[in-house]
N, C-alpha and C positions, 0 to 999 in steps of 0.2 A: 718745124711748125711752132708757132707761138700760140700757147693756150690762153684761155681767159682766166682759169683758176686751176691751181694744183693743190690738192690736199696731200700733205706730206706724211706718209707712213701712219695713217690711222689704222685702228683695229676695224676691219671691214666685216660687217654683217651684210651679206649681199642680197638678202631677201629670199634665198632659196631654202633656207633652213640648215645649210651646211655650217660646220664650225667656222668661227671667225678666223681671219688671216690678216697679215700685214702687207700693205703695198701702197703705192701712190695712186691717186685717182685724178685724172685731168678732165677738165670740162672745156668745151669749145662750141660756140654757136647753139647753146641750149641743150647740148647732148653730152653724154660721157664719151670722151674721145680716146681715153686710154686707161687701162688698169695695169700698171707696170712700174718699174723703178724709173724715175724721171729726174735723176739728180742733176743732169746738165740741161734739162729742157727749160725753155723760157716761158714765162707766163706773166700776165698783167698783175695777178695776185697769187702769192704763195701763202698757204696757211699751214703752220706747224700743228699737225694733228696727232703727234706721237703719243700724247697722253689722253687722247679722246677716241671715240668710236664713230664710224660713219655707216649709216644705213639708208635704204631708199626712203623717200617720203611716205608717210602713212596714207593709206587709201581707205577713206571712210565710205564703206559701201552702202550704209543705210543711215540717212540723215534727211532733215528738212531744211538744211542750211541754204538751199537755193532761194528760200523765201526771204533771205536777207539781201540778195543780189541787187534788187531794185530799190532798196530803201535808202533814204538820205544818210543814215548812220551806218551804212554797210561796212565800211572799213573798221569801225569800232566794234561792231557786232561780231565780226569774224576774227578779231584779234586773238582771243583765247584759243580758237581752233588752230590758227596758224602757229601760234607760239608753242603749242604742244606737238607740232610736227606734221599736221595734216596738210598735204600738198595737193591731194585730189579727193573729191567727194562725188558721190552719186546722189542726185536729187530727184524729186518727183515720186517719192516712195509712198506706199500705203494707199495707192489709188488717188492721191491728191497732188496737185501741182499748180503752177502759175499759168499754164496754158495747155492746149489752145483755148482761147476765149470763145464761148458759144455765142453766136449772133442772137439766138433766140432765148437762151436760158442763162445769160451772163449774170443776172442778178443772184442766182443761186451760188455761183462761184464767188462773187464779191462778198456775199454774206459770210461764206466760209473764211475768206481771207481776213475779213474784219474781225471775226471771232477769234481766229487763230493768232493774228498779229496785233490785235488790240486797237486798230484804227482803220478808217476808210482808206483802202489801197488804190482807189480809182485815180488819184492824181499821179501815181507812180507807174501804173501799168499802161504802157503806150502801144501795145501790140495786140494782134488778134491771133495769127497763126503760130504754130509751134516753132517753125523755123525762124519766123520773124522775131519771136521771143529770144531764141538763142543768139541771133544777130544783135539785137538791141542790148542784151545783157553783156555780151562780149565787147561790143563797141564802148559801152559805158566804162569798162575796165574791171578786171578781175584779179584778185590777189592770188587765188588758188585756181587749179584746174577743176572743171565741173563737167560731169557727164549727166545727161538727163534721161529719165524714163518717161514714157507716155503714160499718164495716169488714167486708169480704167474708170474711176469714179467720174472724172471730167468727161471722158469719152461717152460714158453712159448718159450723162446729163445732156450732151449734145443731141442724143436721139430721144430721150425720155423725160427730160427735166428732172423733177424730184419724185417721179412715180415710184411706188413700192411694188408694182406689178412685175411679174416675170416678163422678160423681153420676148416679144413675138418675132417671127422671122423678119418682118418689115423693120423692126427696131434694130435687129442685128445687122440687117443690110445697110442701115445708116451708120452704124458704129464702125464697120470694117474699113470703109474708105477713110474715115477720120484717123484710125490707127495707122493705116498704110501711109497716109501723108506724113504723120508724125515720124514714122520710121524713115521715110524717104528724106525727110528734112533733118535727120540726125539723132533721133531717139535711139538709145542703146537697147531698149526693150520696153515692156509694159509692166507697170506695177498694179497690184490689186490690194485693196483693203477690205477683205471679205468679212471682217468683224465690225466694220464701220458702215454707216449709211453713206451713199446708196449701194456700195459694193455688196453688202449683205443681202440685197434684194436679187442678186444674180443667181443663176443656177449653172450647173456644169456644162449644159448645152451652149449657153451664151459664151462661157469662158473658153470652151473648146474651139468654137468658131473663131474667136479672136486669136486663140493659140495657133490656128492654121495660118493666119496672117503673119504672125511672128515667125513661123517656120519658113515662109517665103522670103523673109529678110534675114534669116539666121540670127534672130534676136532672142533675148532672154525674157522669161516670164518670172516676175518676182511676186511674192505673196505674203502679206500679213494674213495669216490663216483665218478661216472662218471660226475656229475655236482653239483655245489653249486650255480648255477645261479638261480635267482628268478623264471624264467619261466619254468625251467625243474628240479629243485631240487626234487620236489615231485615224478617225474618219476624215478629219480636216486635212491631215497630211496625205492620206490616200487620195483625196480629191485632187490636189494639185499634182501629185505624182502621176496619177492616171492621165491628167491633161498633158503632162510632159511627155509621157510615153506615146499617147495617141497622136499628138501633134508633132512629136519628134523635135522637141525644143528643150533648151537648158532651163532648169528650174532653180530659183533661189528662194529659200524659206526664210522669211524675215523674223528676226529676234525670237528665236525658239526658246520657249520656257513652258512651265507646267503649273497649272493652278488646280489644287484639289477642289472638286465640286461635291460637297457633302450636304446632306439634309439636316435640318434641326432634329435633335439638339447637338448632333455630332459636329456641325460646322462651328458652332459657338465654342464647344469644348476644345476642338482642334485649334481654333484661333487663340484661345486662352493658353493652351499648352505651348503653341509657337511663341507667344509673347514671353511666357515664363522661361522657355529654353533660350530665347534671344537675350533676355536679361542676364541669365546665368552665363551664356557664352560671352557676352560683352564684358563680363567681369572675370573672364578667363577661368571659369570654374566648371565648364561643361565640355566634354569631348565632342569634337566636330564629327557629325555623321556624314557618311558618303551618300550623296544624292545621285540616285540612279533612275529617276522616273522617266527621263527621256532616252535612256540607253537603248531600249528596243527600237526606237525610231531612228536613232543614229546608226545602229547596225543595219537597218533596212536601207538607209541612204548610202552607207558604205558599200553594201552589196550592189546597189544600182550603179554606183560609180565604177566599181570593179568590172561591171558588164558593159561599160562604155556609155551609160546613160548619165549625163552630167546633172548632178544635183548639189547645190551649195546651201549653206546655212550661215546666218550671222547671229551674233548675240552680244550683250552689253555687260560689262563688269560693274553692275550696280544692283541695288536692292529695290529700286522703284522705277516703274514706268511712268510715262507722262502723256497727257493728251488734253483735249478740251472737255469741259464739263458736260456739254450736250451729248457727247458720245455715250454717257451713262444713262441717258433717257431712253424710254421705249421708242423704237423706230417709227411707230405710227404717229408719235408726237412731233417728229421732225419734219413732217411734210408741210410745205408752204413757206419755208425759209425762216429767217431769224425773227421777223416781226410776228409771224404766226405762232412760233414757239413761245415767244414772250407773252403774247396774248393768252395762250393756253395756260401757262403757269401762273398768270395773274388771276385766273378764274379759280375760285376755291374748289368747285366740284371737279373741274378738269384736273387740277393738281391732285385731288384725292384719287381720281381714276388712274393717274400716272403712278402714284405711290402703290396702289393696289396691284398694278401691272408689274411693278418691281418686286413686291413682296410675295405675290402669288405666282408669278411667272416661272416657268421651268425652261432651261436652255435645252430644248429637245431638237435633235438633229432633224432637218438641216438648218435649224435656227432661223427660219423665215416666217414662222407664225407670229401672230400679233404681239405676244409677250414671251417669245421663245428665243430671243436673241442672246448670243453668248457673251456680249459685252455688258450684260447685266451684273456688273461686278459689285454693286451695292448688295445684291442678293448672294452672290457667290462668296465674296470676301467680307461682307458686313459694312454697315454704314460708316464705320471708322476707317475704311480702307483709303479714303480720298483726302488729300491735303492740298491746300491752295498753293499753287505754284506762282501765279501772277494774276493780278486784276489791273484794269486800266486806270481807275480813278485814284486820286490821292486819298480820298476818304477811307478807303478800305485797305490801304497798304498794311495796316497793323494786323490784318488777318492772314497775311502771307505766312505760310508754314504751319498754319493751324488746320485741324481736321474739321469736318462739318459736325462731328459729334461735339468737339470742343466749342465750336461756335454756337451750336444749339444750346449747350449748357449755359454759355455766357448770356444768351438772349432769351432763354426760357422757351425754346421751341424744338420741334423734332428736327433731326439732322437734314431730312429732305426739304423741310420748309426753310431751313437755314440756307441750303444750296439754292433753292428756287428764288428766295428773296435776294441773295447776292447776285444771282444771274440777272434779275430784274434791275437791280441798282447799276449793274455793270453793262447793261445792254447785251448780255451774253458773252462778254469778253472775259471769260474765266478759264484759265488753264489749271490743271491739277496733276499732282503726283498720285499714283496708285500703288499700294503695297500691302501685303498681308499683315505687316506689323507697323513699321515706321520707316521713313526715309533715312538711309544711312545705317540700317541694321546690318552689321557685318555678318551675322549668322545667316540671314536670308541671302545676302550677296554671294557668300561662299558656298551656299547650298546649290547655286547654279553653276558651279565650276565644272561639274560633270559634262555639261553641254559645252561650256566655253573652251574646254581643253581638247575637245575632239578635233581630229586633224582636218575635218571638212568644214569646221566652223571658223569664220573670220570675225574679227572684232569690229564693232561699230558704235557710234555715239547716239544715234536716233535724235540728234540735236533739234530743238525748237529754238529758233533765233529770236528770243524775246529781248526787248529793250527796257523792261521794267520787271519788278518782281524778283523771284529767286530761280535762276536757271539750274538745270541739273549740273551736278559736279562734273559730269562727263564732258560738258562744254569746255572745261578747263583741263581735265586730267585723264581722259579715257585711255589713250594709248600709252603715255608714261606710267599710268597706274598699272596697266597690264604688264608692260615690259619690266618695270622696276619692282612692282609689288608682287604680282603672281609668279613671275619667272625668277628674278634675281633674289628677292627677299624670302619668298616662301618655297621656292624650288619646285613649284608644281610642274614646270616644264623648262627646257633649256631656253636661254635668252634668244638664241638663234631661231628656235622654233616659234617663240612668241613673236619675233619680228616677221617671220614668214606669214603668220596669221594676220599681221597688220599691213602687209605690203603685197607680195606676189600672189597670195591666195585670193584676196578680194579682187585684185586686178584681173586674175584669170576668171573668176566667177562671173564678172560682169563684162568680160571680153574687152578689157581696156588694154590696148597694145603698147608695148615698149615702156611700160611703167611698172614700178614695184620691184625692180631688181637693179643691182649695180653690175652692169656689163657694158662693154663697148657698143655704142649705138643706141643705148637706151636714153630716154630723156633724163636730164640732170635734175630730177626732183630728189633732194638729199637732205638728210638730217644729221648734223654733227652734234654729238652728245657725250656727256660724261657718264660712262657706264656704271660708275659707283654712286652717282647722284640722281640719275633719271628716276622720276617718280612724281607723286602727287603732293601738292600743298593744300588740297581742297578737302572739305567735308560736305555732307549733304546740307547741313545747316549754315555753313560758311563756305560757299563754293568759289567765290570770286578771287582766286589766287592762281597766278600762272604756274604751270608745271615746273618742276625742278629739273635741272641737269641738261636742258636744251640750250646748246651754245649758238647754233646757227641753223637756219632753214632756207633752203634754196628751191625755187620753183623755176623750172626750165632754165637752170643755170644762173638765176638772179637771186641774190640774197635778199629775202624779205624779213628775216630776223638775223641779226648779228650782234656783236659786242656793243654796238652803239644804239641798239634798240630795234624797233619795228618799223618797216618801210613799205607801207601799203601803196604809196604813190607810184611805185615802179610798175604796178599792174602787169606782172609777167604771166598771169594765169591765162589759160585757154579754154574755150568751150570744146569739149571732146565729143565729136560726132561719130555715130556708128559708121564703121568702115565697111 
């Protein structure tokens, strides 16, 4: 047999978590054809990998990178993701996605795409149905593999538009066939964004009925939980676990973290203490505390897995989350679409009412009351929790990286007025980082490691594919940061286990077959790297630097990164449809 590629004697991390070993690896026809000594075998290309390591391509189980697939600058946008070794990603997370397009309520979807991506997306979206979307995007050409989730927020909009009401039986009866068709056409499951509008308007009855559809197709239910606040996160986790048990479906909990929800004056004092500790920690003068807030929930999840009830979790190695500014506004203010929201914040009295809702509201379970939503992070974490990630205009680029408190001081106004005025100037096209202290705070990042190191937690980027502003450093360094920084440098876990959490674990959680391991018959998604150099070159304030130590990246047996550079024009990626 003549192989396409033979990797000669690399140190192999096979994705299972077992200790690395030396052998040759052969690729033919896009798959791994042999893992054995091949001294006399013939190949088109032989790569001396004796000083390097080989592992499966990283599987990014939670991202919004699918929103780059249709854009004119697609290849450039995904370059940092490919260069850090991501060969497969799962899109359509948090209840949001590029399809299916609702015949009746499409304007709500296009408003979201415009806000999220910073420009009108109508010229680039040429499909209606979910399967049509998959076909169009694959035909256009893909550098990486992509699996798609059916987005609950979109499915709900098909039946109810932007209604804040609980779904009635007739609404659910409209949602179920939309979801079923998405699954028939290739969706690997359904995602929910229960902290975001309109997903936060749903109840357990609606979600359970949709879960029963997932059961019929053996598909996964993923969830950005209804709350991550300390007083209700347990109930939010129980909500999705009960749906999983009742519908008998696999559950994936998205980016698990824990936010202390304290009342004045304790919230202000706690925040000041955190900032002080962060400052001391970053000067290396403070001992690192063990973060155990999520431990009871992880134990609960482990117990369910041991009973054969599949529950997965994903998390991000960073100190800051990111989303769009309107997600911080009261849900009642989001009804009517972008123009209605902008009209509302342009009116002084309506703006004052929104601010009162933020300041006086309480995130009371189930977070569906007028001012009871759990995404009220201005209340929970303070006005200085949000920093501008991107704006669309040239005029305001100098504000990128600044908090609304800083901007308010610069302009002599309250932080909420600063946020509303920027939203008006930018037509709502404002993305933000949110964090209890500041983006790039190593103390906060490592306080999350108790979750990130759990054996049931996979690593993810939660990437937003922006073409301007300041992306998250995870766009450039997520997986190398975890493997090189958390495992090799800090020794928090073995490198082989770190790689399992980036490869076979997420592939198993989202039921992606024949990827995430190095074994005969698996698809040849591979990363050749220097185990002594793999790591991050990025920071939160200066993220745009490709990861260190990545020598080559292969997608379905084709090199998209090698010693001569990045080769997106080969388009070896595939749309991975539910089997």
